[in-house]
C-alpha positions in Angstrom: 1.6 2.3 -6.6 -0.4 3.8 -9.2 0.8 3.8 -12.6 -0.1 6.7 -15.1 -3.1 6.2 -17.1 -4.0 8.2 -20.2 -7.9 7.7 -19.6 -9.3 10.4 -17.4 -12.1 8.4 -16.2 -9.8 5.8 -14.8 -7.9 8.3 -12.9 -11.0 10.2 -11.6 -12.4 6.5 -10.5 -9.0 5.8 -8.6 -9.0 9.2 -7.1 -12.6 8.8 -5.8 -11.9 5.1 -4.5 -8.8 6.3 -2.7 -10.6 9.3 -1.2 -13.7 7.0 0.1 -11.0 4.5 1.6 -9.5 7.4 3.5 -12.6 8.8 4.7 -13.8 5.2 6.0 -10.4 4.7 7.6 -10.6 8.2 9.2 -14.1 7.5 10.5 -13.1 4.0 11.8 -9.9 5.8 13.6 -12.2 8.6 15.1 -14.5 5.8 16.6 -11.3 4.0 18.1 -11.5 1.0 15.6 -7.7 0.0 15.3 -6.3 0.3 11.9 -5.7 -2.8 10.0 -2.2 -4.0 9.9 0.1 -5.2 6.9 -0.4 -8.7 5.6 3.1 -10.4 6.0 2.7 -12.6 3.0 1.5 -9.6 0.6 4.6 -7.7 1.6 6.8 -10.6 0.7 5.3 -10.9 -2.7 5.8 -7.2 -3.4 9.4 -7.4 -2.5 9.9 -10.5 -4.5 8.1 -8.7 -7.5 10.3 -5.6 -7.2 13.2 -7.9 -6.9 12.6 -10.0 -10.0 12.1 -6.3 -11.8 15.2 -5.2 -10.6 13.9 -2.3 -8.8 16.4 -1.3 -6.0 16.4 2.0 -4.1 13.9 3.7 -1.6 11.0 1.5 -2.6 13.1 -1.6 -1.8 14.1 -0.5 1.3 10.6 0.7 2.8 9.3 -2.9 1.7 12.2 -4.3 3.4 11.5 -2.3 6.6 7.7 -3.3 6.3 8.4 -6.9 6.1 11.1 -6.8 9.0 8.6 -5.1 11.2 5.7 -7.5 10.7 8.0 -10.3 11.1 9.3 -9.1 14.1 5.8 -8.4 15.9 
């Protein structure tokens, strides 16, 4: 998740990068290229980081469900 940034240039850069990524993935999906899957190790790291910072609630449940789905299949 992106954090708030006080510098407008950084905000614009992030928006452009996300837009470019979305456009690339959309074009690949239209061409029949399968979407990239989540990497189980990175999801576990994100979960551990969130737990270390005592962030509970919806985000933690989302990460848990993603880790479970990757581990299952």
